[in-house]
DRENDONU-976677 format. One line per 2 residues: their letters; for each residue x negated, z negated, y of C-alpha. Coordinates in steps of 0.1 Angstrom, whole numbers. Each point is the difference from the previous one (the first is absolute). Layout:
A) X/Z/Y; ...
END
This chain:
MR) 0/0/0; -13/9/34
PT) -10/-31/20; 18/-5/33
VI) -20/8/31; -1/-3/37
YR) 1/34/17; -20/0/33
FG) 7/29/24; -6/1/38
AC) 10/-34/14; 24/-7/-29
EL) -1/-16/-34; 27/4/-27
DE) -3/-29/-24; 16/7/-33
TA) -3/-35/-13; 15/-17/30
GE) 24/29/5; -7/1/37
LR) -13/23/27; -26/-13/25
RD) -10/17/32; -29/-13/21
GQ) 0/-31/-23; 37/-8/7
VV) 28/4/-25; 24/28/10
AI) 38/-5/-6; 10/30/-21
QP) 29/7/-23; -6/3/-38
KP) 7/38/-2; -23/11/27
LA) -27/-24/-15; 6/16/-34
LL) -3/34/16; -33/-8/15
RV) -13/-13/-34; 11/32/-18
LI) -15/24/26; -33/-19/3
GE) -3/-3/-37; 7/38/-4
RH) -19/10/31; -18/29/-19
RI) 32/20/0; 33/8/17
VA) 27/-22/-16; 32/20/-3
TD) 32/-12/18; 19/-2/-33
EL) -28/-21/-16; 0/-24/29
LD) 38/-4/-2; -2/-7/-37
RL) -28/-25/3; 14/-19/30
WP) 37/1/-9; 0/5/-38
DE) 36/-11/-6; 16/9/33
AV) 15/32/13; -15/4/35
TP) -5/30/23; -34/12/13
NS) 9/-16/33; -7/-34/-17
LT) -35/12/-7; -4/14/36
RA) 9/-35/14; -24/-17/-24
VS) -28/23/12; 8/-6/36
VA) -1/-38/-5; -32/2/-19
RV) -16/20/27; 9/-25/27
AI) -13/-29/-22; -34/15/-4
GD) -2/14/36; 0/36/-12
SG) 2/29/24; 24/21/-22
RS) -10/36/-8; -36/-4/10
GM) -4/-34/-16; -2/-14/-35
LR) 35/5/-13; 5/38/1
SY) 30/19/-10; -1/35/-16
TR) 31/21/5; 21/4/-32
RG) -28/-17/-20; -4/-37/7
YR) -24/-25/15; -37/-8/-2
FH) -22/-28/13; -31/12/19
GD) -28/-24/10; -30/-20/-12
VV) 11/-26/-25; -21/-28/-16
EI) 13/-17/-32; -10/-36/-2
EP) 6/-21/-31; 10/-35/10
AV) -29/-24/-7; 3/-21/-32
PG) -3/-37/8; -35/-12/-9
AA) -15/35/-5; -33/7/17
GE) -5/28/25; 22/21/22
AS) 36/10/-5; 0/30/-23
ST) 3/34/17; -3/31/-21
VA) -6/27/25; 13/34/-9
PE) -17/29/17; 30/9/21
AM) 4/-37/10; -34/-2/18
PF) 7/-9/36; -8/26/26
VG) -28/-16/22; -28/12/22
RS) 16/33/11; 22/-10/29
EV) -20/19/26; -3/32/-20
LA) 37/-2/-9; 8/-5/37
EL) -19/32/9; 20/19/-26
RA) 32/-15/12; -8/11/36
LW) -6/35/-13; 33/0/-17
DG) 17/-12/32; -14/30/18
TC) 10/23/-29; 36/-12/3
RG) -2/11/37; -11/35/-9
RP) -38/-5/1; -15/9/-34
GL) -24/-26/-14; -32/7/-20
AV) -21/-27/-17; -27/-1/-26
VA) -4/-33/-18; -35/-3/-16
GP) -17/-27/-19; -18/-7/-33
AG) 18/1/-33; 22/-30/-6
VG) 2/-10/37; 38/3/1
KT) 7/34/16; 30/6/-23
RL) 13/-36/6; -2/7/38
TE) 20/33/-3; 26/-18/-21
AL) 5/-26/27; 3/28/26
EA) 24/19/-23; 22/-31/-3
EV) 2/-3/37; 7/36/6
DG) 27/1/-27; 16/-31/15
RG) 1/17/34; 18/31/-13
GL) -30/23/-4; -6/23/-30
VL) -32/-5/-19; -16/28/-19
RG) -29/-12/-22; -24/22/-19
RA) -30/-12/-19; -29/23/-10
LE) -10/2/-37; -36/-2/-11
AE) -23/28/9; 3/36/-12
GE) 28/-5/-25; 26/-3/27
PA) 22/31/5; -2/16/34
FW) 23/-16/26; 9/-28/-24
VW) 1/-27/27; 23/20/22
AQ) 22/9/-30; 6/-37/-6
ML) 10/-5/36; 22/31/3
RA) 17/-8/-32; 9/-34/14
LH) 12/17/32; 21/24/-21
GV) 16/-30/-18; 13/-15/32
DP) 3/30/23; 2/33/-19
DA) 8/20/31; -34/-9/15
LA) -17/23/-25; 22/30/8
VP) -27/14/22; -10/37/-3
GL) -34/4/-16; 0/-33/-18
AD) 11/14/-33; -6/38/2
TG) -37/-3/6; -3/-17/-35
EL) -23/-29/6; 23/-28/-12
LP) 21/18/-26; -20/-12/-30
LM) 3/-36/12; 35/2/15
PE) 22/25/-20; 30/-12/20
LR) -13/21/29; 3/33/-18
VE) 19/26/20; 19/30/-14
EP) -11/24/26; -36/-5/14
GP) -2/2/38; -23/21/21
AA) -28/-25/-4; -5/10/-36
SL) -13/34/11; -24/-12/27
PE) -38/5/-4; -20/-27/-17
EQ) -15/-9/34; 34/-10/13
RR) 21/-13/-29; -17/-34/-3
FV) 4/-6/36; 37/9/-2
FF) 2/-27/-27; -19/-25/21
DA) 23/7/30; 30/-3/-23
VA) -10/-35/-11; -5/-9/37
QA) 35/13/8; 15/-19/-30
LR) -15/-33/12; 11/7/36
GA) 35/8/-11; 3/-31/-21
AT) -15/-21/28; 29/10/23
RR) 23/-20/-22; -23/-30/-9
PL) -36/-7/11; -24/8/-28
LV) -30/-20/-13; -23/22/-21
LF) -24/-20/-21; -28/20/-15
ED) -19/-23/-24; -36/5/-12
LH) -13/29/20; -32/-2/-20
WA) 18/11/-32; 21/27/17
DA) -3/37/-8; -15/20/29
AS) 32/21/5; 21/-32/6
LR) -27/-11/24; 2/33/20
LL) 38/-5/3; -6/-35/13
EH) -24/14/26; 26/26/10
LA) 28/-26/4; -22/-24/19
FE) -1/25/29; 34/17/-4
LE) 25/-28/2; -1/-6/37
GA) 32/-14/13; 14/-8/-34
SV) 9/-35/-12; -25/1/-29
MV) -28/-25/-6; -27/9/-25
VA) -21/-27/-16; -28/9/-24
TV) -21/-24/-20; -35/7/-11
RD) -28/-19/-19; -29/-6/23
PA) -26/7/-12; 15/23/-25
NL) -32/5/-21; 14/32/-14
PD) -20/32/-4; 11/28/24
DP) 28/-22/13; 23/25/19
SV) 16/-28/20; -32/-3/21
RT) 8/33/17; 36/-10/4
RA) -9/-33/17; -23/19/24
VL) 29/24/8; 25/-28/5
AR) -25/-17/23; 5/28/25
NQ) 36/-10/4; 3/-22/31
RL) 29/-19/-16; -20/-11/-30
VN) -3/-38/-6; -28/-9/-24
LV) 6/-33/-17; -26/-16/-22
LS) 10/-28/-24; -28/-25/-7
RL) -2/-27/-26; 19/-32/8
AP) -19/-26/21; -3/-36/-12
GE) 28/-11/23; 23/26/-14
VE) -8/-11/-36; 9/-35/11
EL) 34/12/13; 5/18/-33
VE) -7/-31/-21; 22/-22/22
RL) 29/24/-4; -5/2/-37
LG) -4/-38/-7; 22/-14/27
RP) -28/-20/18; -35/6/14
RP) -29/1/-24; -30/12/21
DL) -24/-10/-28; 18/22/-25
AR) 2/28/26; -38/-1/6
TL) -5/2/-38; 23/30/-3
HR) -16/18/29; -34/-5/-14
RT) 9/13/-34; 21/30/11
DG) -18/9/32; 34/0/17
LP) 11/32/-18; 38/-2/-3
LF) 1/16/-35; -25/-25/-13
LR) 19/-28/17; 32/11/-17
EA) -17/-1/-33; -16/-34/7
CR) 33/-15/11; 19/12/-31
GL) -8/-32/-19; -2/-25/28
GE) 31/-19/-12; -10/-2/-36
GG) -7/-37/-8; -21/-10/29
AA) -19/32/3; -4/-4/37
DA) -20/-32/-5; -19/15/-29
AL) -10/30/21; -12/-24/27
AG) -20/-21/-25; -21/30/-10
DL) -4/12/35; -37/1/8
AL) -11/11/-35; 22/31/1
PR) -12/32/17; 22/27/14
VD) 21/15/-27; 11/36/-6
WV) 36/-9/-11; 7/36/-10
KE) -27/1/-26; 7/-35/-10
AL) 37/8/-6; -10/30/-22
AG) -26/-19/-19; 26/-27/-9
LG) 23/26/-18; -21/6/-30
EA) -17/31/-15; 32/18/-13
CG) 18/-3/33; -31/10/19
KL) -3/31/-21; 37/9/7
LG) -4/-7/37; -31/22/2
AA) 19/29/-16; 30/-6/23
SA) -23/0/31; -11/36/-9
VG) 37/10/2; 3/-14/35
RE) 13/-30/19; 34/6/-14
FS) 6/9/-37; 24/-1/-28
LP) -2/-20/-32; -1/31/-23
HA) -27/16/22; -23/-31/0
AA) 5/-6/-37; -9/36/-8
AA) -31/-1/22; -12/-32/-17
EI) 10/11/-35; 21/-31/-8
AR) 35/-5/-12; 27/-3/27
DE) 13/-33/-12; -35/-15/1
AL) -5/16/35; 33/-15/12
DL) -12/-36/-9; -34/6/17
LD) 16/14/31; 22/-31/2
DA) -31/-21/0; -14/20/29
VR) 32/-4/19; -1/-38/-5
AG) -36/0/12; 10/17/32
VL) -21/32/-8; 31/22/-5
EA) 35/1/13; 30/14/-18
PP) 28/14/22; 33/-14/-14
ES) 18/33/3; -24/18/-24
PT) -7/-19/-33; -29/23/-10
RY) -17/4/34; -29/-22/12
AF) -23/-1/29; -33/-18/8
VH) 8/-26/27; -29/13/20
DL) -25/29/-1; -28/-25/-4
FR) 15/-10/-34; 2/37/-11
EA) -35/8/12; -15/-31/-17
AY) 18/10/-32; -14/35/3
ET) -35/-13/5; 1/-17/-34
LA) 2/34/-17; -34/15/-10
PS) -5/36/12; 6/14/-35
AR) 32/-22/-4; 13/13/34
AR) -4/36/-11; 17/-6/-33
TH) 28/-20/17; 7/28/25
LR) 1/25/-29; 26/-20/-18
IA) 20/-3/32; -1/38/4
HH) 11/5/-35; 29/-25/4
LE) 11/18/32; -1/34/-18
KQ) 21/-14/-28; 24/-17/23
HA) 5/31/22; -4/28/-25
GD) 16/31/14; 0/-14/36
ED) -36/-8/7; 3/13/36
RV) 17/-33/10; -32/-20/-9
IA) -26/28/4; -20/-19/27
EL) -2/-31/-23; -10/22/-29
AL) -28/16/21; -13/-34/10
HH) 0/-15/-35; -16/30/-16
HR) -25/1/28; -10/-36/-6
AL) -1/6/-38; -24/29/3
AV) -28/-19/-18; 21/-1/-32
GD) 28/25/6; 7/37/0
PE) -15/17/31; 22/31/-5
RA) 31/-22/0; -13/-18/31
LA) -7/33/17; 35/12/-8
CA) 17/-31/14; -22/0/31
SA) 8/37/7; 37/-6/-6
AA) 0/-30/23; -19/19/27
GR) 26/28/-3; 28/-25/4
AF) -17/-16/30; -3/35/16
EA) 37/6/-6; 8/-33/17
HA) -24/9/29; -20/-31/-8
YE) -33/18/5; -22/-31/1
QA) 15/-10/-34; -7/35/-13
AV) -36/-5/10; -1/-33/-20
HG) 12/19/-31; -24/28/7
RQ) -29/-24/-1; 13/-14/-33
AL) 1/36/-13; -37/5/10
AA) -9/-33/-19; 18/13/-31
LD) -20/32/2; -32/-20/0
HA) 10/-15/-33; 13/32/-16
EG) -24/20/-22; -3/37/9
AP) 23/-1/30; -2/33/18
PD) -17/-5/35; 25/23/17
QR) 26/-27/-8; -19/-24/22
LA) -3/26/27; 38/4/0
IL) 5/-37/2; -24/-3/29
LE) 18/28/19; 33/-18/-6
LG) -15/-33/13; -11/18/31
EA) 35/14/6; 15/-35/-6
AR) -24/-15/26; 8/28/25
LA) 37/-6/-4; -5/-38/4
SE) -21/6/32; -30/-17/-16
RR) -29/20/15; -29/-18/-16
AR) 15/1/-35; 8/37/4
RR) -35/8/9; -14/-21/-28
YL) 21/16/-27; -5/36/13
GE) -38/-6/4; -1/-9/-37
AL) 21/31/-7; -24/22/19
DL) -30/-13/-20; 19/6/-33
AR) 13/34/9; -36/10/10
RL) -13/-11/-34; 28/18/-18
DR) -4/31/21; 37/0/10
PQ) -1/17/34; 38/0/6
DF) 2/-38/-8; -30/-5/23
AI) 18/19/28; 32/-21/-5
AA) -21/-32/2; -18/12/31
IG) 33/9/17; 14/-34/-8
LC) -31/-17/13; 6/13/36
DL) 32/-12/17; 9/21/31
AE) 20/-29/13; -32/-18/10
WG) -4/17/34; -33/17/-8
AR) -20/-31/-11; -35/11/-9
DD) -4/2/-37; -33/13/-14
IG) 9/-8/-36; 33/19/3
RA) -16/29/17; -27/3/-27
AV) 27/-1/-27; 19/28/17
VE) -31/22/5; -9/-5/-37
AL) 36/8/-11; -1/33/19
ER) -33/9/-16; 12/-8/-35
LV) 33/19/3; -4/36/-12
DA) 31/21/4; 17/-31/14
PP) 38/-1/2; 7/8/37
EL) 20/-32/5; -30/-21/-11
EA) -24/20/22; 23/-3/30
RL) 3/-38/-4; -38/-4/-4
LT) -7/21/30; 25/-20/20
RL) -19/-32/-8; -33/15/7
GY) 11/11/34; 17/-33/6
LD) -31/-20/-9; -23/23/20
AV) 20/-6/32; -22/-30/8
LD) -32/19/-9; 3/36/10
RE) 31/9/19; -7/38/2
SS) -6/2/-38; 30/-22/-7
EK) 23/23/20; -12/31/-18
VL) 6/-16/-34; 34/-12/9
RR) 11/33/14; -9/16/-33
AA) 19/-27/-19; 30/6/22
EL) 0/37/-8; -2/-8/-37
TR) 29/-26/1; 22/23/20
EL) -4/26/-27; 9/-25/-27
GE) 30/-13/19; -6/-35/-13
SD) 15/-25/25; -21/-31/-9
AL) -33/19/2; 10/18/32
EE) 10/-33/16; -34/-15/-9
VL) -21/29/14; 21/3/32
YA) -4/-38/6; -38/3/-6
LH) -3/30/24; 20/-17/27
LV) -23/-30/-3; -31/21/4
LG) 15/17/30; 4/-33/18
GP) -14/0/35; 7/17/33
DG) -7/35/-14; 25/-2/-28
LD) 32/-13/16; 20/32/-1
ER) -9/8/-36; 7/-35/-11
LA) 35/4/14; 4/33/-19
IL) -12/-16/-32; 25/-27/5
DE) 28/27/1; -12/13/-34
LR) -3/-36/-14; 36/-6/10
GT) 9/28/-25; -20/-14/-28
AA) 8/-37/4; 35/2/-14
AA) -12/17/-32; -32/-20/-4
RD) -3/-29/-24; -16/-24/24
PV) 8/1/38; -29/-23/10
AS) -22/29/13; 29/16/20
VT) 10/-33/16; -37/-7/9
AV) -2/34/16; 31/-5/20
LD) -14/-33/14; -34/17/7
VA) 18/27/20; 20/-28/18
GD) -34/-14/10; -9/35/13
RL) 31/0/22; -9/-34/14
QL) -35/13/7; 17/27/21
GE) 23/-25/17; 31/13/-17
LD) 17/-33/-8; 35/14/-9
DA) -15/25/-24; -21/-27/-16
LA) 30/-23/-5; 20/29/-15
LR) -27/6/-25; -2/-37/-8
RE) 37/1/-9; -5/32/-20
AD) -26/-20/-21; 28/-24/-10
TM) 22/29/-12; -28/17/-19
AG) -10/-32/-18; 33/-2/-18
TP) 20/-30/-12; -14/-22/-11
PH) -34/11/11; -33/-3/-18
PR) -20/-31/12; -28/23/12
TI) 23/17/24; 14/-34/11
WN) -36/-11/7; -9/31/19
RR) 30/-5/22; -6/-37/5
VF) -35/7/12; 12/27/24
DT) 28/-23/13; -24/-29/6
GL) -22/22/21; 30/13/19
AL) 11/-36/7; -35/-7/14
LE) 1/31/21; 34/-9/15
GR) -10/-37/5; 23/-17/-25
LD) -28/-25/-6; 23/-28/-11
EV) 9/18/-32; -33/17/-7
EG) -17/-29/-19; 29/0/-25
RI) -1/38/-4; -38/-1/-6
EE) 4/-25/-28; 29/18/-16
AF) -19/33/0; -31/-16/-14
AL) 19/-18/-28; 15/33/-11
GR) -33/18/4; -17/-25/-24
RI) 28/3/-25; -5/38/-2
EH) -38/-5/2; -4/25/28
PY) -37/3/9; 8/-2/38
AQ) 23/-30/-2; -27/-23/13
GC) -12/25/25; 35/4/15
LN) 4/-38/2; -33/-2/19
AH) 8/28/23; 34/-15/10
RT) -14/-35/5; -29/14/20
HL) 24/19/23; 23/-30/3
HA) -29/-22/12; -10/27/24
QR) 35/3/15; 2/-38/4
VE) -36/-2/15; -10/-24/-28
RE) -37/8/4; -17/-23/-25
AL) 26/8/-27; -5/38/7
VE) -37/-2/-6; 4/-21/-31
SL) 25/25/-15; -23/30/8
EP) -32/-16/-13; 6/7/-38
AL) 9/36/7; -34/8/16
AA) -16/1/-35; 25/27/-13
SQ) -15/33/-9; 33/20/1
GP) 32/0/19; 2/-2/38
TH) -35/-13/4; -6/15/35
WV) 33/-14/12; -8/-35/-13
RA) -34/1/19; 17/12/32
RM) 26/-29/-2; -27/-25/-8
SQ) -22/11/29; 30/-4/24
AL) 8/-35/-15; -36/-12/3
HA) -2/13/36; 32/-19/8
LG) -16/-32/-14; -30/5/22
DR) -24/10/-28; -12/32/17
AR) -32/3/-21; 17/1/-33
AE) 28/22/14; -26/26/10
RV) -16/-2/-35; 33/6/-18
YE) 8/28/24; -33/17/-5
EA) 4/-3/-38; 33/19/2
LA) -16/28/20; -33/1/-18
DG) 6/36/-12; 17/11/32
LL) 36/9/8; -1/32/-20
AI) -7/-19/-32; 33/-18/1
PR) 23/18/-24; 27/21/18
NL) 27/-13/-23; 33/-18/5
RW) -19/-31/14; -21/21/24
VV) 21/-4/32; 5/-37/-3
TL) -36/-6/-10; -14/19/30
TE) 25/-17/23; -10/-34/-11
LA) -37/9/4; 7/13/35
HS) 15/-34/9; -32/-16/-14
AA) -21/24/21; 21/-11/31
DL) -5/-37/-8; -38/5/-2
GD) -2/24/29; -16/27/-21
AE) -2/27/27; -24/20/-21
RA) 25/8/-28; 31/-1/23
PE) -1/38/8; -2/9/-37
FI) 30/-23/-7; 19/16/29
ET) -8/35/-11; 10/-7/-36
LG) 32/-19/7; 11/18/32
PL) 20/27/-18; 20/-28/-17
AH) 8/-20/31; 37/2/-8
HH) -5/-15/-35; 3/-36/-11
AI) -25/-18/-22; 17/-9/-33
LP) -17/-13/-31; 21/19/-26
MV) 25/-17/-23; -8/-35/12
VC) 9/13/35; -26/-22/18
YG) 5/12/35; -30/4/23
GP) 19/12/30; 1/34/18
VA) -32/21/-1; 4/3/38
WA) -6/-37/3; -34/2/-16
LG) -8/31/20; 10/-18/32
RL) -24/-29/-8; -28/24/-7
YA) 5/18/34; -2/-34/16
VL) -34/-6/-17; -12/33/15
GD) 14/-10/34; 27/27/2
TE) 27/-22/15; 26/28/4
EA) -1/11/-36; -1/-36/-12
LD) 32/-9/20; 17/32/-10
HH) -6/-6/-37; 11/-36/2
EA) 32/11/16; 6/27/-27
AL) -7/-27/-26; 26/-23/14
VA) 26/27/-1; -10/9/-36
VG) 0/-35/-13; 34/-7/17
RL) 16/30/-18; -13/-12/-33
GA) 14/-35/6; -34/-16/-8
KP) 4/-33/19; -32/-18/-11
AE) -21/30/9; 18/3/33
AH) -8/-36/8; -37/4/-8
LR) -1/33/19; 15/-15/31
IG) -26/-28/0; -28/25/-3
YA) 15/23/26; 4/-30/24
KL) -37/-7/-2; -7/36/9
LR) 24/-1/29; -16/-31/14
EH) -34/15/-2; 13/27/23
GK) 17/-22/25; 36/2/-13
AR) 6/-37/-5; 38/-1/6
EA) 5/29/-25; -23/-18/-25
RE) 20/-32/3; 33/18/-7
HL) -15/14/-33; -13/-35/-10
IR) 34/-16/7; 16/27/-21
AA) -26/-5/-28; 6/-38/0
AL) 38/6/-3; -6/24/-29
AS) -23/-25/-18; 25/-28/4
DL) 27/22/-15; -24/9/-29
GA) -8/-37/-8; -37/5/8
PE) -10/-31/20; -37/8/3
LE) 7/35/12; 25/-15/25
RV) -27/-25/12; -25/28/6
AT) 25/20/20; 12/-30/20
ES) -35/-13/8; -11/35/11
AG) 30/2/23; -10/-32/16
END
């Protein structure tokens, strides 16, 4: 017979022996039925107790209505000071009631017995201590989410520190406040199906709000159908026919829309547990959602082991991406401090025991999981005093290993086999993996449950789960390498038998277990499973997961005897394509580099050409790539009687890569490639070569032809597979229009880029447009929003691994510092770029020279200026950066009074006096060319020309709406006017400049203008 106990919860105690309820130490008057109700719900707190069951147990021989139960619940809530729905006694519509809260069961002390009152502490009964500040931060985030401000938090900490316990406490609060909680937990490593975590959450959403998933693109792109058959549609929508480059992003966008839609009805808490185990595809979707839920009442909380200690942990990248989100709250859980352990012991035993708390802290190092294990037996016959008695002789204890060691050899063998299955497993699966009978396994698993190593969900009699990953990992470590391989092979065979005829459902798991069994298994079977899993991942557009299985396939080939080398080459090419589609630049180049080496050894010229083409990405804005160029040249040499489409694509890349080396040669190659592709009529190839040609023609001499090329690109964009090149060209030409001062045309082209990008657009086109828009905001003086735009663009640029993501960030920050006259910050931001060997190196030196001069360091300003002009003006490439570069160098010449070079600058820039200096794509604006010319004429003492050019510059900058440049220009113009006796006119310009600076939110610029005005 179960002994009577005292239930302690919150400020209350329910004493079964005395039949009374006490609150804050005082007896509470309560009627028998509400008291009995409390006793039932607390005793059955692990489940929802049905309404009918409660009526039968409280009124066994009476005919009462549910209203009697409702009144009893109401009285009980008042008695314990409960807050109703968000408190401890919670109602579940049409189901029943359940008690929520920490409960400690205390057996009344037996008279004369030594030691403490007995308290057998179940894992779920451990008081929640030491996390009040962290929980308060999460609660504040949720408050903002309920007001339409999405929340984002990462909870990190070592294994066993209580991350899940914290999220459970948050979940209880959110649930009590009417929010909807979607929880997804990653499975271990590579055996997890792609998007598994999100399938869990979306399945839960479908259960409570089926309409939320009725979003175009969620089902017909195919990602979730294997995991959520209920999403199947009879007629696939238009998303099913989109190119590979777009379909996954349609799916990502559809998930965002589903969450947004559901959040309009109830605020959502999305709990993503164990980032370190998650598949890379699920992590990419998390990265997308973190930046695409603005304005939605959705809060995302992710937990991650820190340090993860996992090889190639994909969550490292994800955490870096999330860190660029300005809303991110990073929370780190540490081990409990001695004072927190004292609070825990006091709440468990009912009175302070600082001596025992110190002992527990010393032995467990304050790790909550170890504390829970240590406290499991505190109430057993004076165990508290026994623990204290052995204090100083006992070192810190690894309670996980200790718990496993106490279970015996047979149970340890079974748990080792079960750990190879995963954190969650079934009885038949574990028994088969351990090669023992099911009835024997059942008894052994019961022992592990009683020891607190496993938990058995009551709703599934054959399912088990390790209480914590640390238990699973420790059990797995007990297996010798040979035993691990054989265990994984048995698991694979069990899966094959269990899913005969339908292996596709578990193909990712089969691939994992055959991969880990390669030492003793069948390499051909492992290769078949890995290849099938990779194909399935491609179909689901989980390209990162396809790469995982591709690597498994390569490992299987290493174990297979006589495997044909061309099979490895095919896998490497597929891995390169997977990395391209996943926007993983470094991985793409690694795989295709290996493919090039192998194709060269096998003398496979066409495969070599395919690898060389894939190595060079035309979306990289002409980044110098010596390795890629060498591969393209070799591919052209190897191809004899090459298919024209391969030759055209190779020539396009050669011309593209030569643009930064030899513009004249590049232009010839690209014109030849354009001829070839026009004859072929192949839209994708034609779009590529037109984009590359337009890039090479950048600069003041190619403006008209670039506009003509854009007209032709408009015709190819609709039929092309990937619109990134066309969108980039449109934005480039928009920059051309800004250079000519044609603001309306530039804005019209910017709108055209949105249309051309499609819906939903590829992330690369989103990034290109964000970069352009950030520069436009700087030009127009919307400085208050620029910092956020800079960070958003950089976060996306890092996600797609664009080689100029960091460069664009630096350029925009540099320009922002310059606009605000933040001189020290400007020099600091330019300093690292001085060492760059490619990119806008002359522009950087010109800006640095100006910044150093403004700080008063004339000597260094002159050195940097001379470095930029070491080879003369004619050596500066006359490309798309030429106008802005020479304009900035002209300003440097004016700063330093370089009268010797001023005539050459004037002669070179004079024909372009009506142009504006625009650093392309990032749209860093250097003002009208006329302004720099006016300053140079002032250096030469030609006052009339200097004043005329300043006046022309003011008109030009006003038409462009470039308020920061106008403020700087007026300050410089005022100085010139004063030098020529026009003080009143100068003061008017300074007053106007100060007003502009005030409107812009640039206090230092305002101060300079105000002080100059006197």
